[in-house]
Every structure is written in C-alpha cells, then in structure tokens.
C-alpha positions in Angstrom: -0.5 13.6 3.4 -3.6 11.6 4.5 -5.1 9.5 1.7 -8.4 7.9 1.0 -8.8 5.7 -2.1 -12.0 4.2 -3.6 -11.7 1.3 -6.1 -14.5 -0.5 -7.8 -13.6 -4.2 -8.0 -15.4 -4.5 -11.3 -13.6 -1.5 -12.8 -12.3 -2.5 -16.3 -10.6 0.9 -16.8 -8.4 1.2 -13.7 -7.0 -2.1 -12.4 -7.9 -2.9 -8.8 -4.2 -3.6 -8.1 -3.4 0.0 -8.6 -5.0 0.8 -5.3 -2.2 -0.7 -3.3 0.5 0.8 -5.6 -1.0 4.3 -4.7 -1.0 3.7 -0.9 2.1 1.6 -0.6 2.6 -0.7 2.4 0.4 0.1 5.5 1.2 -0.5 9.1 -1.3 -1.0 11.9 -3.8 -2.3 9.3 -7.4 -3.1 10.3 -10.0 -4.3 7.8 -13.8 -4.3 8.1 -16.7 -4.9 5.7 -19.5 -2.5 5.4 -22.7 -2.5 3.3 -24.1 1.0 2.7 -26.4 1.6 -0.2 -26.6 -1.4 -2.4 -23.0 -2.7 -2.4 -20.6 -4.0 0.2 -17.1 -2.7 0.6 -13.9 -3.9 2.3 -12.4 -0.9 4.1 -8.8 -1.1 5.1 -7.4 1.5 7.5 -3.7 2.0 8.3 -0.7 4.3 8.3 1.6 4.8 5.3 5.4 4.9 5.5 5.3 8.7 6.2 3.1 8.0 9.2 -0.1 9.4 7.6 -3.5 7.8 7.8 -4.7 5.9 4.8 -8.2 4.5 4.1 -8.8 2.1 1.2 -12.4 1.3 0.0 -12.6 -1.7 -2.3 -16.2 -1.8 -3.5 -17.7 -5.1 -4.7 -19.4 -4.9 -8.0 -18.6 -1.3 -8.7 -17.3 -0.3 -12.1 -15.5 2.9 -13.2 -17.9 5.5 -11.8 -18.2 7.9 -8.9 -20.3 6.3 -6.2 -22.8 8.8 -4.7 -26.5 9.3 -3.9 -27.2 10.9 -7.3 -28.3 9.7 -10.6 -27.4 12.9 -12.4 -24.1 13.6 -14.1 -22.0 11.3 -16.2 -20.1 8.4 -14.7 -22.0 8.3 -11.4 -23.3 5.2 -9.7 -26.1 5.7 -7.2 -25.8 2.2 -5.7 -23.3 3.3 -3.1 -21.5 3.6 -0.8 -21.4 7.4 -1.0 -17.8 8.3 -1.8 -18.3 12.0 -1.3 -19.7 11.6 2.2 -16.9 9.2 3.2 -14.2 11.5 1.9 -15.7 14.5 3.8 -15.8 12.4 6.9 -12.2 11.2 6.4 -10.6 14.6 5.8 -12.7 16.3 8.5 -11.3 13.8 11.0 -7.7 14.8 10.0 -8.1 18.3 11.6 
C-alpha cells in the first residue's frame, strides 16, 4: 500500500532511524528540501519493494508532536509543515 511517513529529527520518543525501517529500501528515489511554515524538511519520494509509492518527510527541529496549523489539542506543533494537508494530498494522488 502507498505510505507517507513524517519524522521529527529532534524526536526523543521515536528514533529517526525507525523511518527507514518502516519504508524499507526505496527505488527511483528523489530528494528535495522544502520550507513550509517555520521548519525545513527533507522529502524523499520513491517506490517500495512492492512497487508502491512512498514519501518520507524528515522535519528539522521537530519533536514528538503532530505538525499542523493548529495550536489546540495535545501534542500538536503549529510550526509546520502541515502533516494533515500533505497526507491528504499524498493519498488523493493515489486515486
């Protein structure tokens, strides 16, 4: 199945290395840097061993919180990038 993974690189609860254990090796990888909101992120796009699209967001300076445009709720980080919007975009593109 298609997979999108968000990882805060300053997360002390979930080790950043777990990201690549979840996705496994990717083929056709491309990487770009984006800065939306107040943080930059390295975005890697590729295909997993089952031939499904995978997108990995590694967010600089983000801890163990949900990145979104809201300051309400527990464990949310309004600094960005907006994980909810990116996940909707990713899965909508899968058809």
